[in-house]
C-alpha positions, 0 to 999 in steps of 0.5 A, spaced: 730 597 726 723 597 724 719 593 729 711 591 729 707 594 736 701 591 740 695 593 738 689 596 742 687 589 745 694 589 748 695 583 744 703 583 741 703 583 734 707 577 732 715 579 730 716 582 723 709 582 721 708 587 715 701 591 712 700 594 719 699 602 716 695 605 713 699 606 706 701 599 705 695 596 706 692 599 701 697 596 697 695 590 692 701 586 695 697 586 702 691 584 700 690 577 702 684 576 697 690 576 690 694 570 688 700 570 692 704 570 686 701 576 684 702 580 690 710 578 691 710 580 684 706 587 686 711 587 691 718 587 687 716 591 682 716 597 688 722 595 690 729 598 687 735 595 686 738 597 692 732 595 695 732 588 693 739 587 694 737 589 701 732 583 702 737 577 701 743 581 705 745 581 712 745 589 715 752 589 717 751 592 724 747 587 726 749 579 727 750 577 720 750 571 722 743 571 724 742 574 718 738 580 720 736 583 712 734 590 711 728 594 711 723 598 707 721 603 712 717 607 706 713 600 705 712 599 712 716 593 712 721 591 718 728 587 717 727 580 718 732 575 722 733 568 718 737 564 722 734 561 728 737 553 728 732 548 729 736 542 730 735 540 738 730 546 739 728 552 737 735 556 739 732 562 744 733 565 750 728 562 755 723 566 757 721 564 765 722 559 769 720 553 765 718 557 759 725 555 756 724 552 749 723 544 749 730 540 748 730 534 745 736 528 746 741 529 741 738 527 733 743 520 734 739 518 740 732 520 735 735 516 729 736 510 734 729 510 735 727 509 728 721 512 730 717 516 724 711 519 729 717 521 734 720 525 729 713 528 726 712 530 734 718 533 734 718 537 728 710 539 730 712 542 738 718 546 734 713 549 730 709 550 735 714 553 739 717 558 734 710 561 733 709 562 740 715 565 741 714 570 736 708 571 737 710 574 744 716 578 741 721 574 744 728 573 741 735 569 741 741 570 745 741 579 744 735 583 745 735 584 737 735 577 735 728 577 734 725 570 733 722 570 726 719 563 723 724 561 719 728 555 722 735 551 720 735 544 721 734 538 721 742 538 719 742 531 716 749 530 713 752 523 714 755 521 719 761 520 714 767 519 719 766 518 727 772 524 728 767 529 725 767 534 730 759 535 728 757 528 729 752 530 735 748 534 731 746 528 725 741 522 725 746 517 723 750 514 717 744 512 712 741 516 707 735 513 708 734 514 715 736 521 715 733 523 709 726 520 713 728 523 719 728 530 716 721 528 711 717 527 718 720 532 722 719 537 716 712 535 715 711 537 723 714 544 723 710 546 717 704 543 719 699 548 715 693 552 718 686 552 715 688 558 710 695 554 708 700 557 713 705 553 715 707 554 723 715 555 720 719 554 714 724 548 715 731 548 711 736 543 710 743 543 713 748 543 710 748 541 703 751 537 701 758 532 704 760 536 710 763 532 714 770 534 716 772 541 720 779 542 719 780 547 714 773 548 713 771 553 707 776 552 703 776 545 703 775 540 697 773 533 696 774 528 690 766 526 690 764 520 684 757 522 681 755 514 685 757 517 691 754 524 690 747 519 689 748 513 693 750 517 699 751 525 700 744 527 696 739 521 697 737 524 704 735 532 701 731 528 695 728 525 701 727 531 705 724 536 699 720 530 695 716 527 701 717 533 707 717 539 702 723 542 705 723 550 704 730 550 702 737 549 704 743 551 708 748 550 703 755 547 706 762 550 707 765 545 703 767 544 696 765 538 691 770 537 687 773 544 686 766 547 686 764 550 693 757 548 695 755 555 695 757 557 688 755 550 685 751 550 679 750 542 680 748 541 687 744 548 687 740 549 680 740 542 676 740 538 682 735 542 686 731 546 682 731 542 676 731 535 677 727 535 683 723 542 681 724 545 688 724 552 687 728 552 693 731 558 697 738 557 698 741 561 704 750 560 705 752 558 711 756 563 715 761 567 711 760 562 706 761 568 700 767 571 703 770 565 704 770 565 696 775 569 696 780 564 698 781 557 696 778 553 692 776 558 687 780 564 689 774 569 687 779 575 684 775 581 687 769 581 691 764 582 685 767 575 682 765 572 689 758 575 689 757 573 682 759 566 683 754 565 689 748 568 685 749 566 678 750 559 681 744 558 686 745 561 692 740 566 694 742 570 702 748 571 704 749 570 711 756 572 716 759 577 711 757 583 707 759 582 700 752 582 698 750 589 700 757 592 698 758 589 692 752 587 688 751 593 684 758 593 682 758 586 679 752 587 676 755 594 673 761 590 670 756 585 667 758 579 672 751 578 674 745 581 672 738 585 676 734 578 674 738 574 678 738 578 684 730 579 682 729 572 681 733 570 689 729 576 692 723 572 689 724 567 693 726 570 699 720 574 699 715 568 698 717 564 703 715 570 708 709 570 704 708 563 705 708 564 712 703 570 713 707 576 714 704 581 709 696 578 712 692 580 716 693 577 723 687 575 725 686 570 718 693 566 721 691 561 726 698 560 729 698 567 731 693 564 737 699 560 740 701 564 747 708 562 751 703 557 755 705 553 748 713 553 750 715 547 754 708 545 756 705 539 758 704 535 752 711 537 749 715 535 756 711 528 754 713 528 747 720 529 749 720 524 755 718 519 750 723 521 745 729 520 750 726 512 752 727 511 745 733 514 744 738 509 747 741 503 745 743 496 749 749 494 747 750 488 752 746 485 757 749 478 759 745 473 762 739 478 762 743 482 768 739 488 766 733 491 769 736 491 776 732 491 782 730 497 786 734 498 794 741 495 791 747 500 793 749 502 786 755 507 785 754 512 779 761 513 777 765 517 771 765 524 769 758 523 765 755 521 772 755 529 774 755 532 768 749 537 766 752 541 760 756 536 758 750 530 756 748 536 750 749 535 743 753 541 739 747 547 737 743 544 742 740 551 744 741 559 746 739 558 752 737 550 756 736 552 763 733 559 766 738 557 772 745 556 768 744 548 766 740 546 773 734 543 769 738 538 767 738 532 771 745 528 771 746 521 770 747 519 777 741 524 779 737 519 774 739 514 777 738 515 784 731 517 783 729 511 780 733 507 786 727 507 790 728 504 797 736 502 795 743 507 796 746 511 791 753 514 791 756 518 785 762 521 783 766 523 778 773 519 778 776 523 772 774 528 767 772 528 760 779 529 758 785 530 763 790 526 767 788 528 774 788 522 777 786 525 784 779 523 785 780 515 782 781 512 790 775 515 793 770 513 787 773 506 787 773 506 795 765 508 794 765 502 788 767 497 793 762 497 798 756 498 792 752 492 790 752 494 782 757 500 778 755 504 774 761 507 769 758 513 765 763 515 760 764 519 754 764 525 751 763 533 750 763 538 746 769 540 749 772 534 745 767 534 739 763 541 737 763 545 731 770 547 729 774 541 732 773 534 729 777 529 734 783 525 733 782 519 737 775 515 737 778 512 743 775 514 750 780 521 752 784 522 758 783 517 764 776 514 762 778 507 760 783 506 765 779 508 771 773 504 767 778 498 768 780 500 775 773 499 776 772 493 772 778 489 776 773 490 783 769 485 780 762 488 782 757 487 776 758 493 772 754 497 767 757 502 762 752 508 759 756 511 754 754 518 752 758 521 745 756 523 739 761 520 735 762 513 736 767 511 742 772 505 740 771 502 747 775 495 745 778 493 751 771 495 755 767 490 752 768 483 755 768 486 762 761 490 764 755 486 765 751 490 760 753 497 756 748 501 754 749 507 748 745 514 750 748 518 745 746 525 747 741 525 753 740 532 753 734 534 759 730 528 759 735 523 757 738 521 765 731 520 767 730 516 762 736 512 763 735 511 771 727 509 769 730 504 764 735 501 768 730 499 774 725 496 768 720 501 769 721 502 761 723 497 756 724 501 749 730 501 747 732 503 739 737 501 734 744 503 732 744 508 727 751 508 726 757 503 725 761 503 732 768 502 729 774 498 732 779 503 735 784 501 729 779 504 723 782 511 724 789 508 722 785 504 717 781 510 714 783 517 712 779 523 714 778 526 708 777 521 705 770 521 701 770 515 697 765 510 701 767 504 699 775 504 698 777 499 703 775 498 708 770 502 707 765 507 711 759 506 713 755 499 714 753 500 707 761 498 705 765 497 711 768 490 710 771 489 717 768 487 724 764 492 727 764 492 735 757 493 734 754 494 727 748 499 724 742 496 727 744 492 732 739 493 739 737 489 744 731 488 749 729 486 756 725 481 753 725 477 746 721 477 739 720 472 734 719 474 727 716 471 721 715 474 715 712 471 708 711 474 701 704 476 698 702 476 691 702 484 689 703 487 682 704 493 684 709 492 690 714 487 693 708 486 699 710 482 705 706 480 712 710 480 718 708 478 724 712 480 730 711 476 737 714 478 743 715 471 746 718 474 753 715 476 760 716 484 759 713 489 755 718 492 749 718 495 743 721 492 736 724 495 730 724 492 724 729 493 718 728 491 712 734 491 707 736 490 700 742 486 697 744 484 690 747 477 688 755 475 688 754 475 680 751 482 679 756 485 684 761 482 680 759 485 673 756 492 675 763 496 674 762 500 680 761 499 687 754 496 691 753 497 698 753 490 702 746 492 704 742 498 703 736 500 708 729 501 704 725 500 710 723 500 717 718 500 722 717 501 730 712 496 734 710 497 742 709 489 743 706 487 751 708 480 753 706 474 750 702 478 744 704 479 736 703 485 731 702 484 724 705 488 719 704 489 711 710 492 709 709 494 701 716 495 698 716 500 692 719 496 686 724 501 685 726 500 692 731 495 689 735 500 685 741 500 685 747 507 683 751 506 677 757 510 675 754 515 672 749 516 679 743 513 675 739 509 679 738 502 675 736 495 676 740 490 674 738 483 671 739 477 676 738 475 683 736 480 689 734 479 696 729 483 700 732 482 708 727 483 714 731 483 721 731 485 728 739 487 728 740 481 732 738 474 731 732 475 727 733 475 719 729 472 714 731 474 706 727 474 701 729 472 693 728 477 688 729 474 681 729 480 675 728 478 668 728 484 665 733 490 667 733 497 667 740 497 665 739 493 660 739 496 652 733 492 650 728 498 649 723 493 652 726 493 658 726 499 660 720 501 663 723 507 667 727 512 664 734 515 667 737 522 665 745 521 666 748 526 672 754 528 668 760 527 673 764 532 668 759 538 670 760 538 677 758 545 678 759 551 673 763 557 676 760 562 671 759 569 673 755 571 667 750 564 668 744 566 664 
């Protein structure tokens, strides 16, 4: 591997920096005064076909999933490692004690905050730490996995089904929420210096409709144009058009028989043409070799690489078909050198934007040192995010917050868990020594219970039939003033490669919880999970329930200090918590969102245990909104008042709904309601905040059966709510519809997305 070396001052040269030798420095592509496209063209013109293939192909001798693309030693260009996961932290080894990448609460908890600022700051932390780690020549889990500045994440697939094994990686079930999360996070990740160099480049995962682990890589799902544009594409559109994401990782699955990594419709027609994004597309690990099997059964490796390249994929990860078979595919006229050049151009353009070919002293971010990693500021951002990731589901008679000084028994498998509090894809290394930097929930409560006595016991495992510790745990509980049950699931139950078959608490957890509740002590349940848990039998017994998702490194402290009232910064559910019988009513592999009983809050017609957007507070709020005159927006002025005696945070959610008449005449599914805006507020006790909401008029569009966004004639509603008991609705009457055939009504033209053209597997696509 050709690597950079330290300059004479002893300051290391960032990983993968090029244009360091006297020969290459004289070439135009190393001249920062030239136009970036001219520099890319100059470099491309110097490369042989084999070298261009190397730019988009993983080196077989390295970890092909990390995707170390080939070096060009004669031009002073080293390998480049593309893959560093950036969903919950910068996937890396710890540099030293207290110098591990800052790890955030699981993405569902981040989604629960409904806080754009928090998401931007998370992205900014990632960008800073990625640059710092690259600057000091640091690495992933192996010494050869040197960290560059291309990050894969956030993952914004929809939490379509609670059984999906990777729900813990996702911010929620709503495309607008997930897209806004992505846009803000990417903006933070890609902050630019004065010369336009981004800290890093962010690539969204997994494009698209990926939410089943069984048979992944060879699975295909029937997805209508309505569902494409209502559910599976909008979050990525927002991530690109508002966040300026740099590209995507295409997903393992196929849509309507066409694998995502060889799907002309989503990669070229949608991403690059409709959204006007010259985005870099990288495969998930092994997706090219998967094309040799179902559902398309490429007859030869040459056909597999041609299918991928011709239909929009640029870089292969996890297999070595590009390196071994592209030249043969060209010779057989299955693809062309021009297609390879286009892919290589996108890959190189990304590296030029990052400053790989510029003098180090012209890149402001190269001044970032290891001091920036897990800095005090980053820890404060991490902790604030953890506080806002908790959702208060129940608080009977204002039982919470607790008074300190009591005897508290903290029981359950998650009371003693450390690693078990992490989301999937948390990191390469979280703590310098095992998982000792992660406080358990029991320890977090113990630290917050000043002057009290806190006893901790697991009682049962996450998922086993071992009952040997139950009696001892119940004995501790019997002498306590308050019981806290920390229950849930971890990465042994749900993870990449493994969906759940059941949404109930696994093992003996529910039985143990019912025995603890039978003691008659005031009890609090804390849930930790990615996919939603069906706790039908546990709702009535406890005094309080808190959903903590995957609390991660800072979450246990946040739970402890919140329980005892130091903070009151609860969020709202970014998912629906379904009853247990939902899994009997809904097939895991049904990707139609509206078929009864429906999926997500948009279409679910049953009674949720707790609905999307629900979340209580230790205080009370009053919401009063009024419509204002505005020709350009639907404008509302809202007064949000903290009517209680405790400072607290509130989230206002804004939904769109249509009348029954529109719904009956549409001829296609329309959501029960759709999230169109949200805002989080911190309001002192007794104080009021005024917020003007300007809702863009296209927000009341719905998606028709062709995948078009249309506004129907008739009555619409814009609904303001805190998700609990404050609801205000405003009627909007549309007299002239964009769906009308009257040309005077169409103030906006919509081009149909052809539902019969969901990807063209043409190995000679021009």
